[in-house]
C-alpha angles and dihedrals in degrees: 000000000000117000119218116255112253116236109262120221124189115206127193112188127145096201101093096202094048091046091051090049093048093049092048094047096045093044089051087055089054102259124137105235128202110188132198132179093209142009107247097084090055092060092069104024127093108256125204110170137133093214139010126213110195130182116231096225114052129162096245105030141348121270097246091053091049092050091049092049091049090049089051087056090053100264102136101162116136112276136210121199116207117204145140121251096342113208125228094264089056091047093051092044091050091047093050089054093046089245123152119220124219110185123224140268077073119228104207092213092056092048093050091048092052090049092051091048095050096043092048093048091046091054092058 
């Protein structure tokens, strides 16, 4: 009997406690989660995910730049940017990249709902 593949989520978040909480909550929801504390390793690693969740402020880059660089490398999975009080420039840049924004403090239910929406839309 073949088991259905779990939805795979890539998370990039430099706040260790928040990253741990997100991994725990999303794995409890049944997602396969790949977690990173900064963006650099992703630029050379093989990536296989259904959706990425990227923090705006990372120690080595900003989230929108990371998403843009990943897309330049052919990684076009849906993306969610997590940030606090995004300004108009950030909102416009996210919109131009087709990136959804979920504002911090993160509400796990809101993040899970956005992931579900994006993954379902990307499969059609």
